[in-house]
C-alpha positions as CSV (number, residue, x, y, z in Angstrom):
1,M,-16.2,-47.4,22.8
2,K,-12.5,-48.4,22.5
3,K,-11.5,-44.7,22.7
4,I,-13.2,-44.4,26.0
5,I,-11.2,-47.2,27.5
6,T,-8.0,-46.0,25.9
7,Y,-8.3,-42.4,27.1
8,F,-9.4,-43.5,30.6
9,V,-6.4,-45.8,31.0
10,I,-4.0,-43.1,29.8
11,G,-5.5,-40.6,32.3
12,I,-5.4,-42.9,35.3
13,A,-1.9,-44.1,34.4
14,T,-0.7,-40.5,34.2
15,I,-2.2,-39.6,37.5
16,L,-0.6,-42.7,39.2
17,L,2.8,-41.9,37.7
18,M,2.8,-38.3,38.7
19,T,1.5,-38.9,42.3
20,N,4.0,-41.7,43.0
21,P,1.8,-43.1,45.8
22,V,3.4,-44.1,49.0
23,Q,3.5,-47.8,49.9
24,A,2.2,-48.7,53.3
25,S,4.1,-50.9,55.7
26,S,3.4,-54.5,55.3
27,S,3.4,-55.2,59.0
28,D,0.5,-55.9,61.2
29,L,1.7,-53.2,63.7
30,F,0.9,-49.5,63.7
31,L,2.1,-46.8,66.2
32,N,-0.6,-44.3,67.0
33,Q,2.1,-42.4,68.9
34,L,5.7,-42.9,69.8
35,D,7.0,-40.5,72.5
36,F,10.6,-40.2,73.8
37,Q,11.6,-38.5,77.1
38,A,15.3,-38.2,77.4
39,Q,17.2,-36.7,80.4
40,I,20.9,-35.9,79.9
41,N,22.8,-36.3,83.1
42,Q,26.0,-34.4,84.3
43,D,28.0,-37.6,84.1
44,G,27.4,-37.8,80.3
45,S,24.8,-40.5,80.5
46,M,21.2,-40.3,79.2
47,N,18.0,-41.7,80.7
48,V,15.5,-42.5,78.0
49,T,11.8,-43.5,78.4
50,E,9.9,-44.5,75.3
51,K,6.1,-44.7,75.4
52,W,4.6,-46.8,72.6
53,N,0.9,-46.6,71.9
54,I,0.6,-49.4,69.3
55,D,-2.0,-51.4,67.4
56,I,-0.8,-55.1,67.4
57,E,-2.0,-58.0,65.4
58,D,-0.7,-61.7,65.4
59,T,2.5,-60.8,67.3
60,N,3.9,-62.3,70.5
61,T,7.3,-60.4,70.9
62,L,8.3,-56.8,70.2
63,Y,11.9,-55.6,70.5
64,K,14.5,-53.1,69.4
65,T,18.3,-53.4,69.2
66,F,21.2,-51.0,69.5
67,K,24.3,-51.5,67.5
68,T,27.4,-51.9,69.7
69,D,29.5,-48.8,68.9
70,K,31.9,-47.5,71.5
71,T,32.2,-44.2,69.6
72,K,28.6,-43.4,70.4
73,Y,28.0,-44.9,73.8
74,S,29.7,-47.4,76.2
75,N,26.9,-49.4,77.7
76,I,23.1,-49.6,78.2
77,T,21.8,-50.4,81.7
78,N,18.8,-50.1,84.0
79,V,16.3,-51.5,81.5
80,E,12.7,-51.7,82.6
81,V,9.5,-52.5,80.6
82,A,6.0,-51.9,81.7
83,E,2.5,-52.0,80.3
84,V,0.4,-48.9,80.9
85,T,-3.2,-49.7,81.8
86,N,-5.6,-46.9,83.0
87,G,-2.6,-44.7,83.9
88,T,-0.9,-47.4,86.0
89,N,2.4,-49.1,85.1
90,Q,2.4,-52.9,85.4
91,L,6.1,-53.8,85.4
92,F,7.3,-56.8,83.4
93,S,9.6,-59.3,85.1
94,K,13.1,-59.7,83.7
95,Q,14.3,-62.8,81.9
96,N,18.1,-63.1,82.0
97,Q,18.6,-65.4,79.1
98,W,18.0,-64.2,75.5
99,S,15.3,-66.1,73.5
100,Y,13.7,-65.3,70.2
101,H,10.2,-65.3,71.7
102,L,9.3,-64.1,75.2
103,P,6.2,-65.0,77.3
104,K,3.7,-62.3,78.0
105,G,4.8,-60.1,80.9
106,K,8.5,-61.0,80.5
107,Y,11.3,-58.8,79.1
108,F,14.9,-59.1,78.2
109,G,17.6,-56.5,78.2
110,G,21.1,-57.5,77.2
111,L,23.3,-58.8,74.3
112,N,21.6,-61.1,71.8
113,N,23.2,-63.7,69.6
114,D,24.4,-61.0,67.2
115,R,26.2,-59.2,70.0
116,E,23.8,-56.3,69.8
117,F,22.1,-54.8,72.8
118,E,18.5,-55.8,72.7
119,I,15.4,-54.8,74.6
120,A,12.5,-57.3,74.0
121,W,9.2,-57.9,75.6
122,G,6.4,-60.4,75.3
123,V,3.0,-59.1,74.3
124,G,1.1,-62.4,74.1
125,L,-1.0,-61.5,71.0
126,E,0.1,-64.1,68.6
127,N,-3.4,-65.1,67.6
128,S,-5.3,-61.9,68.3
129,S,-5.2,-58.1,68.0
130,A,-5.4,-55.2,70.4
131,T,-4.1,-51.7,71.1
132,R,-1.6,-51.5,73.9
133,T,0.6,-48.9,75.6
134,Y,4.1,-49.8,76.8
135,E,6.9,-47.8,78.5
136,I,10.5,-48.9,77.9
137,S,13.2,-47.2,80.0
138,Y,16.9,-47.5,79.9
139,Q,20.1,-45.6,80.6
140,V,22.7,-44.9,77.9
141,E,26.2,-44.5,79.5
142,D,28.6,-42.0,77.8
143,A,25.9,-40.9,75.4
144,I,27.4,-37.3,75.5
145,A,30.8,-36.4,74.0
146,K,32.5,-33.4,75.7
147,Y,34.7,-30.9,73.8
148,N,36.4,-27.8,74.9
149,D,33.6,-25.5,73.8
150,Y,30.5,-27.6,73.7
151,A,29.1,-31.0,74.7
152,E,27.3,-33.0,72.0
153,L,24.4,-35.5,71.8
154,Y,24.2,-37.2,68.4
155,W,21.6,-39.9,68.8
156,Q,19.3,-41.8,66.5
157,F,16.0,-42.4,68.3
158,V,14.4,-44.4,65.4
159,G,16.4,-46.5,62.9
160,Q,16.1,-46.9,59.2
161,E,15.0,-50.5,59.3
162,F,12.2,-49.8,61.7
163,E,9.2,-51.5,60.0
164,I,6.3,-49.9,61.7
165,D,4.5,-46.8,60.5
166,A,3.6,-44.1,63.1
167,K,1.0,-41.5,63.0
168,K,3.1,-39.2,65.2
169,I,6.5,-39.3,66.8
170,T,7.3,-36.8,69.6
171,G,10.3,-36.3,71.9
172,T,11.7,-34.1,74.6
173,V,15.4,-33.9,75.6
174,L,16.2,-32.2,78.9
175,L,19.7,-30.8,79.6
176,P,21.5,-31.3,82.9
177,T,21.1,-27.7,83.9
178,H,19.8,-24.4,82.4
179,A,21.8,-22.5,79.9
180,N,22.1,-18.7,80.1
181,S,19.8,-18.5,77.1
182,K,18.3,-20.6,74.4
183,E,20.8,-19.2,71.9
184,E,23.5,-21.2,73.7
185,I,21.7,-24.4,72.6
186,K,22.2,-25.5,69.0
187,V,19.8,-28.1,67.6
188,W,19.4,-30.1,64.4
189,G,17.1,-32.8,63.3
190,H,17.6,-35.5,60.6
191,T,14.8,-37.4,58.9
192,E,14.6,-38.6,55.4
193,D,11.2,-37.3,54.5
194,L,12.0,-33.8,55.8
195,N,8.7,-33.8,57.7
196,G,10.0,-33.1,61.2
197,E,10.4,-30.0,63.5
198,I,12.9,-29.5,66.3
199,Y,13.3,-26.5,68.6
200,A,15.0,-25.4,71.8
201,T,11.8,-24.5,73.7
202,D,13.5,-23.5,76.9
203,N,17.0,-22.9,78.4
204,N,17.2,-26.6,79.3
205,K,14.7,-28.2,76.9
206,I,14.6,-29.5,73.3
207,E,11.5,-30.8,71.7
208,F,10.9,-32.5,68.3
209,K,8.0,-34.0,66.4
210,I,7.4,-35.9,63.2
211,H,4.0,-36.5,61.6
212,Q,3.1,-39.5,59.4
213,F,6.3,-41.4,59.9
214,R,6.8,-44.1,57.3
215,S,8.6,-47.3,58.0
216,G,12.1,-47.6,56.6
217,R,12.9,-44.0,57.6
218,Y,14.8,-42.7,60.6
219,V,14.7,-39.9,63.3
220,E,18.0,-38.5,64.5
221,V,18.7,-35.6,66.9
222,R,21.9,-33.6,67.3
223,T,22.5,-30.9,69.8
224,L,25.4,-28.8,71.1
225,F,25.1,-27.2,74.6
226,P,27.7,-25.6,76.9
227,S,30.3,-28.2,78.0
228,K,30.3,-26.9,81.5
229,M,27.0,-28.7,82.0
230,I,28.9,-32.0,81.9
231,T,31.2,-32.8,84.8
232,Y,32.6,-36.0,83.4
233,T,32.1,-38.4,80.6
234,G,34.1,-41.3,79.1
235,R,34.1,-39.5,75.8
236,E,36.2,-36.4,76.1
237,E,38.2,-34.7,73.4
238,N,40.6,-31.8,73.7
239,T,39.3,-29.9,70.7
240,E,36.8,-27.4,69.5
241,R,33.5,-28.7,68.1
242,L,31.2,-25.9,67.1
243,E,32.8,-24.8,63.8
244,Q,33.0,-28.4,62.5
245,V,29.4,-29.2,63.3
246,I,28.1,-26.0,61.8
247,Q,30.0,-26.7,58.6
248,E,28.5,-30.3,58.4
249,E,25.0,-29.2,59.2
250,T,25.1,-26.2,56.9
251,K,26.1,-28.5,54.0
252,W,23.4,-31.0,54.9
253,A,20.8,-28.1,55.3
254,D,21.7,-26.8,51.9
255,Q,21.2,-30.3,50.4
256,A,17.9,-30.6,52.3
257,N,16.7,-27.3,51.1
258,E,17.5,-28.3,47.6
259,R,15.5,-31.5,48.0
260,R,12.6,-29.5,49.5
261,K,12.7,-27.2,46.5
262,R,12.7,-30.1,44.0
263,K,10.0,-31.7,45.9
264,E,7.8,-28.6,45.9
265,N,8.5,-28.1,42.2
266,M,7.4,-31.7,41.6
267,K,4.2,-31.1,43.5
268,V,3.4,-28.1,41.3
269,I,4.2,-30.0,38.1
270,A,2.2,-33.0,39.4
271,S,-0.8,-30.8,40.2
272,I,-0.7,-29.2,36.8
273,V,-0.4,-32.5,34.9
274,I,-3.1,-34.2,37.0
275,N,-5.6,-31.4,36.6
276,L,-4.8,-31.0,32.9
277,V,-5.2,-34.7,32.2
278,A,-8.5,-34.7,34.3
279,I,-9.8,-31.7,32.4
280,I,-9.0,-33.3,29.0
281,L,-10.7,-36.6,30.1
282,T,-13.7,-34.5,31.3
283,I,-14.0,-32.8,27.9
284,F,-13.8,-36.2,26.2
285,S,-16.4,-37.6,28.6
286,I,-18.8,-34.7,27.9
287,K,-18.5,-35.3,24.2
288,S,-19.2,-39.0,24.7
289,I,-22.2,-38.1,26.9
290,I,-23.7,-35.8,24.3
291,K,-23.1,-38.3,21.5
292,N,-24.7,-41.2,23.4
293,I,-27.7,-39.1,24.6
294,K,-28.4,-38.3,21.0
295,K,-28.1,-42.1,20.3
296,I,-30.6,-42.8,23.1
297,K,-33.1,-40.4,21.6
298,T,-32.9,-41.9,18.2
299,S,-32.7,-45.5,19.3
300,K,-36.0,-47.5,19.3
301,K,-36.4,-50.3,21.7
302,L,-38.3,-53.2,20.0
303,V,-41.5,-54.3,21.7
304,P,-43.6,-57.4,21.2
305,S,-46.2,-57.2,18.4
306,Q,-48.7,-58.6,20.8
307,E,-48.6,-58.8,24.6
308,I,-49.2,-62.4,25.7
309,K,-49.8,-63.7,29.2
310,Y,-50.5,-67.4,28.4
311,Y,-49.5,-69.2,25.3
312,R,-50.9,-72.7,24.8
313,E,-49.2,-73.8,21.6
314,M,-45.6,-74.4,20.5
315,P,-43.9,-71.0,19.8
316,R,-42.0,-72.6,17.0
317,E,-42.1,-76.1,15.6
318,N,-38.9,-78.1,15.7
319,A,-37.2,-75.5,18.0
320,T,-34.4,-77.2,19.9
321,P,-34.3,-76.9,23.7
322,A,-31.1,-74.8,23.5
323,E,-32.7,-72.4,21.0
324,A,-35.8,-72.0,23.2
325,L,-33.7,-71.3,26.3
326,A,-31.4,-68.8,24.4
327,I,-34.4,-66.9,23.0
328,Y,-36.3,-67.0,26.3
329,S,-33.2,-65.8,28.4
330,K,-31.7,-63.7,25.6
331,Q,-28.3,-65.5,26.0
332,I,-27.3,-65.3,22.4
333,G,-23.5,-65.3,22.8
334,G,-23.4,-68.5,24.9
335,F,-24.9,-69.9,28.1
336,N,-23.3,-68.5,31.2
337,S,-24.2,-71.3,33.6
338,S,-23.4,-75.1,33.8
339,T,-27.0,-75.5,35.1
340,H,-28.3,-74.3,31.8
341,I,-26.1,-76.8,29.9
342,G,-27.4,-79.5,32.2
343,R,-31.0,-78.6,31.5
344,I,-30.3,-78.5,27.7
345,F,-28.7,-81.9,27.9
346,S,-31.6,-83.5,29.7
347,A,-34.3,-81.7,27.6
348,T,-32.5,-82.7,24.4
349,L,-32.4,-86.4,25.4
350,L,-36.2,-86.2,25.9
351,D,-36.6,-84.5,22.5
352,L,-34.4,-87.2,20.9
353,S,-36.7,-89.8,22.4
354,L,-39.7,-88.1,20.9
355,K,-38.0,-88.1,17.5
356,K,-37.5,-91.9,18.0
357,I,-33.7,-91.5,17.7
358,I,-33.1,-93.0,21.1
359,D,-35.3,-95.0,23.5
360,F,-35.6,-95.3,27.2
361,Q,-36.1,-98.7,28.6
362,V,-36.8,-99.8,32.2
363,N,-35.9,-103.1,33.6
364,D,-36.1,-103.7,37.4
365,K,-35.9,-99.9,38.0
366,I,-32.7,-99.6,35.9
367,I,-33.2,-97.1,33.2
368,T,-31.2,-97.7,30.0
369,I,-30.8,-95.4,27.0
370,K,-30.6,-97.2,23.7
371,I,-29.5,-95.8,20.3
372,L,-32.2,-96.5,17.6
373,E,-30.6,-94.5,14.7
374,E,-26.9,-94.4,14.2
375,N,-26.9,-91.5,11.7
376,P,-30.3,-89.6,12.0
377,E,-30.8,-87.3,9.0
378,K,-33.4,-85.3,10.9
379,L,-30.5,-83.8,13.0
380,E,-28.5,-82.4,10.1
381,T,-30.2,-79.0,10.5
382,L,-30.3,-79.2,14.3
383,K,-26.6,-79.0,15.0
384,D,-26.8,-78.4,18.8
385,E,-29.0,-81.6,19.2
386,K,-26.6,-83.4,16.9
387,A,-23.6,-82.5,19.1
388,I,-25.4,-83.9,22.2
389,F,-26.4,-87.0,20.2
390,E,-22.8,-87.6,19.2
391,F,-21.7,-87.2,22.8
392,L,-24.3,-89.8,23.9
393,K,-23.3,-92.1,21.0
394,N,-19.6,-92.0,22.1
395,A,-20.7,-92.8,25.7
396,C,-22.7,-95.8,24.4
397,E,-20.0,-97.3,22.1
398,Q,-18.5,-99.1,25.1
399,N,-21.8,-100.9,25.7
400,H,-23.0,-101.9,22.2
401,G,-25.2,-98.9,21.6
402,E,-26.8,-98.5,25.0
403,I,-26.0,-97.1,28.5
404,T,-27.7,-96.8,31.8
405,I,-28.5,-93.5,33.4
406,K,-26.1,-94.1,36.2
407,E,-23.3,-95.1,33.8
408,L,-24.0,-91.9,31.7
409,E,-23.7,-89.7,34.8
410,K,-20.3,-91.3,35.6
411,Y,-19.2,-90.9,32.1
412,I,-20.1,-87.2,32.2
413,K,-18.3,-86.6,35.5
414,K,-15.0,-88.1,34.3
415,S,-15.1,-86.6,30.8
416,Q,-14.3,-83.0,31.7
417,S,-12.7,-82.0,28.5
418,K,-15.4,-83.6,26.4
419,V,-18.1,-81.8,28.4
420,I,-16.3,-78.4,27.9
421,S,-16.1,-79.2,24.1
422,L,-19.8,-80.1,24.1
423,K,-20.7,-76.8,25.8
424,N,-18.7,-74.8,23.2
425,K,-20.5,-76.7,20.4
426,I,-23.9,-76.0,21.9
427,D,-23.1,-72.3,22.4
428,N,-21.7,-71.9,18.8
429,N,-24.3,-74.0,17.0
430,T,-27.2,-72.4,18.9
431,E,-26.0,-68.9,18.2
432,Q,-25.5,-69.7,14.5
433,A,-29.0,-71.2,14.2
434,I,-30.6,-68.2,15.8
435,Y,-28.8,-65.8,13.4
436,E,-29.8,-68.0,10.4
437,K,-33.5,-67.9,11.5
438,E,-33.2,-64.1,11.8
439,L,-34.2,-64.2,15.5
440,A,-31.2,-62.1,16.6
441,D,-29.0,-59.3,15.3
442,K,-25.3,-60.0,15.5
443,K,-24.4,-56.3,15.4
444,G,-26.8,-55.7,18.3
445,K,-25.2,-58.4,20.3
446,D,-21.7,-57.1,19.7
447,E,-22.8,-53.6,20.6
448,K,-24.5,-54.9,23.8
449,I,-21.3,-56.7,24.8
450,T,-19.2,-53.6,24.2
451,I,-21.6,-51.4,26.2
452,V,-21.7,-53.8,29.1
453,A,-17.8,-53.9,29.1
454,C,-17.8,-50.1,29.2
455,I,-20.2,-50.0,32.1
456,I,-18.0,-52.4,34.1
457,F,-14.9,-50.4,33.2
458,L,-16.5,-47.0,34.0
459,F,-17.8,-48.4,37.3
460,V,-14.4,-49.6,38.4
461,G,-12.8,-46.4,37.1
462,L,-15.3,-44.3,39.1
463,I,-14.6,-46.1,42.3
464,F,-10.8,-46.0,41.7
465,S,-10.7,-42.3,40.8
466,T,-12.9,-41.3,43.7
467,I,-10.5,-43.2,46.1
468,L,-7.5,-41.6,44.4
469,F,-9.1,-38.2,44.7
470,G,-9.6,-38.7,48.5
471,I,-6.0,-39.8,48.9
472,L,-4.5,-36.9,47.0
473,A,-6.8,-34.4,48.8
474,A,-5.8,-35.9,52.2
475,T,-2.0,-35.5,51.5
476,K,-2.5,-31.7,50.9
477,D,0.6,-31.8,48.6
478,I,-1.5,-32.0,45.4
479,K,-4.7,-30.2,44.8
480,P,-6.7,-32.4,42.4
481,I,-9.5,-29.9,41.7
482,G,-9.7,-30.9,38.1
483,M,-10.7,-34.5,39.2
484,I,-14.0,-33.3,40.6
485,P,-15.6,-32.6,37.1
486,F,-13.9,-35.7,35.8
487,I,-15.5,-37.9,38.5
488,L,-18.9,-36.2,37.9
489,A,-18.6,-36.7,34.1
490,T,-17.6,-40.3,34.6
491,L,-20.7,-40.9,36.8
492,I,-23.0,-39.3,34.2
493,Q,-21.3,-41.3,31.5
494,L,-21.9,-44.5,33.5
495,I,-25.6,-43.6,33.8
496,V,-25.9,-42.8,30.1
497,F,-24.4,-46.1,29.2
498,C,-26.7,-48.0,31.5
499,I,-29.7,-46.3,29.7
500,L,-28.2,-47.0,26.3
501,S,-27.7,-50.7,27.2
502,G,-31.4,-51.0,27.7
503,K,-32.0,-49.5,24.2
504,V,-29.9,-52.0,22.3
505,N,-31.8,-54.7,20.5
506,V,-30.1,-58.0,20.6
507,L,-33.2,-59.8,19.3
508,T,-34.9,-58.9,16.0
509,Q,-38.7,-58.2,15.9
510,K,-39.2,-61.8,15.0
511,G,-37.0,-62.8,18.0
512,I,-38.9,-60.5,20.4
513,D,-42.2,-62.0,19.4
514,E,-40.9,-65.5,19.8
515,N,-39.4,-64.5,23.2
516,T,-42.9,-63.3,24.3
517,R,-44.4,-66.6,23.2
518,W,-41.8,-68.7,25.1
519,K,-42.5,-66.6,28.2
520,G,-46.2,-67.1,27.7
521,L,-45.8,-70.9,27.4
522,K,-43.6,-71.0,30.5
523,K,-46.2,-69.0,32.4
524,Y,-48.9,-71.3,31.2
525,M,-47.0,-74.4,32.2
526,E,-46.5,-72.9,35.7
527,D,-50.2,-72.0,36.2
528,F,-52.3,-74.4,34.0
529,S,-53.7,-76.4,37.0
530,M,-55.5,-73.2,38.1
531,L,-57.1,-72.6,34.7
532,D,-60.3,-74.0,33.3
533,K,-59.7,-77.7,32.5
534,R,-61.2,-77.1,29.1
535,E,-58.1,-75.1,28.3
536,V,-55.7,-77.9,29.2
537,P,-54.5,-79.9,26.2
538,E,-54.5,-83.7,25.9
539,L,-52.0,-85.6,28.0
540,V,-50.1,-86.6,24.9
541,I,-49.3,-83.0,24.1
542,W,-47.5,-82.6,27.4
543,E,-44.8,-84.9,26.2
544,K,-43.6,-82.1,23.9
545,F,-44.3,-79.4,26.5
546,L,-42.2,-81.3,29.1
547,V,-39.2,-81.0,26.9
548,Y,-39.3,-77.2,27.3
549,A,-40.4,-77.4,30.9
550,T,-37.2,-79.3,31.5
551,V,-35.0,-76.7,29.8
552,F,-36.8,-73.9,31.7
553,G,-36.2,-75.7,35.0
554,I,-39.9,-76.1,35.9
555,A,-40.4,-79.8,35.0
556,D,-41.0,-80.9,38.6
557,K,-43.6,-78.2,39.1
558,V,-45.4,-79.2,35.9
559,L,-45.4,-82.9,36.8
560,K,-47.0,-82.1,40.2
561,Q,-49.7,-80.1,38.4
562,L,-50.3,-82.9,35.9
563,K,-51.0,-85.3,38.8
564,I,-53.7,-82.8,40.0
565,V,-55.3,-82.3,36.6
566,Y,-55.0,-86.0,35.6
567,P,-55.5,-87.9,38.9
568,N,-55.7,-91.3,37.2
569,M,-52.7,-90.8,34.9
570,N,-50.5,-93.3,36.8
571,E,-53.0,-96.1,36.1
572,Q,-53.0,-95.5,32.3
573,M,-49.3,-94.8,32.0
574,D,-46.3,-97.0,31.5
575,V,-42.9,-96.7,29.9
576,N,-44.2,-98.1,26.6
577,T,-47.2,-95.7,26.2
578,Y,-45.9,-92.4,27.5
579,G,-42.2,-93.0,27.2
580,Y,-40.1,-90.5,29.1
581,M,-43.1,-88.9,30.8
582,Y,-43.3,-92.1,32.8
583,L,-39.6,-91.8,33.6
584,M,-39.9,-88.2,34.8
585,M,-42.9,-89.1,37.0
586,N,-41.0,-91.9,38.7
587,T,-37.4,-90.7,38.7
588,N,-35.3,-87.6,39.2
589,F,-34.4,-87.6,35.5
590,S,-34.9,-83.8,35.0
591,S,-32.1,-82.9,37.5
592,S,-29.6,-85.9,37.3
593,F,-27.7,-84.7,34.3
594,S,-27.7,-81.1,35.4
595,N,-25.8,-82.2,38.6
596,A,-23.4,-84.4,36.7
597,I,-22.5,-81.7,34.1
598,T,-22.2,-79.0,36.8
599,S,-19.7,-81.2,38.6
600,S,-17.8,-82.0,35.5
601,M,-17.5,-78.4,34.3
602,S,-16.5,-77.2,37.7
603,S,-13.7,-79.8,37.9
604,A,-12.6,-79.0,34.3
605,Y,-12.3,-75.2,34.9
606,S,-10.4,-75.7,38.2
607,S,-7.8,-77.9,36.6
608,A,-7.4,-76.4,33.2
609,S,-4.0,-76.8,31.6
610,G,-1.6,-73.9,32.2
611,G,-3.6,-72.6,35.1
612,G,-3.4,-74.4,38.4
613,G,-5.6,-74.9,41.4
614,G,-5.8,-72.8,44.5
615,F,-3.4,-73.1,47.4
616,S,-4.8,-73.5,50.9
617,G,-3.7,-73.4,54.5
618,G,-0.2,-72.7,55.7
619,G,1.1,-70.4,58.4
620,R,3.3,-67.3,58.0
621,R,5.0,-67.9,61.4
622,P,4.9,-71.4,62.6
623,D,6.0,-70.3,66.1
624,G,3.8,-67.3,66.2
625,G,6.4,-64.6,66.6
626,R,7.3,-61.3,65.2
627,R,10.3,-59.1,65.8
628,W,11.1,-55.6,64.6
629,R,14.7,-54.4,64.4
630,W,16.2,-50.9,64.7
631,R,19.5,-50.1,63.2
632,K,21.8,-47.0,63.0
633,I,22.1,-45.2,59.7
634,D,24.3,-42.2,59.1
635,E,22.4,-40.4,56.2
636,P,21.2,-37.0,57.5
637,Y,18.9,-34.6,55.8
């Protein structure tokens, strides 16, 4: 079983390392499309309109900034912001003073506190989410540099620190006039992921597009066109430009091509490794499937020697409540619920009362537990009951050997570490006693635990590998064909292990037979009022039965039926004649300790040393705002 987990982990780790999955943006914003429309004017300025179709969540202000750089442009003017609704632009009103957050419907266009030019607008979605479309327009003065041979636009439309993913970015750049031919227009595009396209699509038009833009990248456009198209600009230089730009772009293009080549090679290597690992794991899974199918065929599931519907006797004399519950529920390795421990505690107190080790006394509706034997020899072989008795004895020491029910409940609730220790003793002692009585098989229990662990691991692995396959297939960069048989083999292996789990015998034949008798007794206690009254034992026998009715969680139901079968029992019953049965008839004894122990264990586990409790509340943005910055970078592709 360990080999399955080892090989599976190695395979998945290899797949993850080779695929190097992309991390998504951490923001609550996503652009479905970002479109740029840029018109270059004869005076060297450029009018830009940006159209944002964006999913927004918990955000009240969006903005972008432009680094102040006189070598790139001289000023930004004529800013307008509008929300597009049903094809109609609803203009925002301008706010002249910069502020970190803007009201809905307001925009700001000017220098911020960092002396950067900023365009910001209020969206009013600080506590909600929606999809919105905005148009932001502005004019960039002196965006064009004019040389003797060519004019140049070198502009970054999206900056590197832009923290919003975009499904698609598109753009159109229009020249002031038409060139004689498209060949007179030189265009280059820069983006880090090498996933963009740019073309001169007409004598006066340049178009570009990028698919699946990742935050933290950039989009940059560079174009040369005949200088005669520009009549005047504040950025003129008396020099030739074409040869220098071609040298730069050729160098960068060679670097980009080299990166593309390495990237393609890595995709091929990743595809080979992923599919090879998947095939190896598939072969291993098939071998495991064949081996476990043979094991299923040869395994024999133990069945009861005799089918029993109702059982009217004690399944085993001197069986402790913890042993009875463990055999009945097949919880051999420890009880998995604080409710079970609470029932065991209550039922064991009743059993200790029957054994005359403790006594219940009632005085003015106050129930007191009194210790009758300080060191009872009869508990030496009943170690789980002895552990509960020692716990009770410690609780009584402060009150001269006795304690009220209410005081015991308070003691349990404040003694978290002692309750956890008691649970461990009950689990260990009960398990050991069951092995000693040859009611369970330790090897079978260990095998069951291993198989269940493998089932959980395979189930998680199946979901994970299926999702990973979908991601890899969607990228179209890696073809994970080999993962298909691997996923199918994992599914079959999971089914085989589920079948095998049902074949494992945790209980021995002796334990299976006792399990059947405990089930029969429980069924009888639940239905006895509907049976022939001649088949109902004497009332005194029910004192012993109620011990196990308590541990099985059906004590209240049994008591209601006793009142039906013995309508006059209250008249002949008092605390001295029928002991704890009287208490159970007149109090909520069967559930009081369960509630106290559940509360104590929950408190203990939530404050265990070295751990820590949960954190709650808190806000990410006390003022509700969010702002996303654009900055220039110079790295081309």
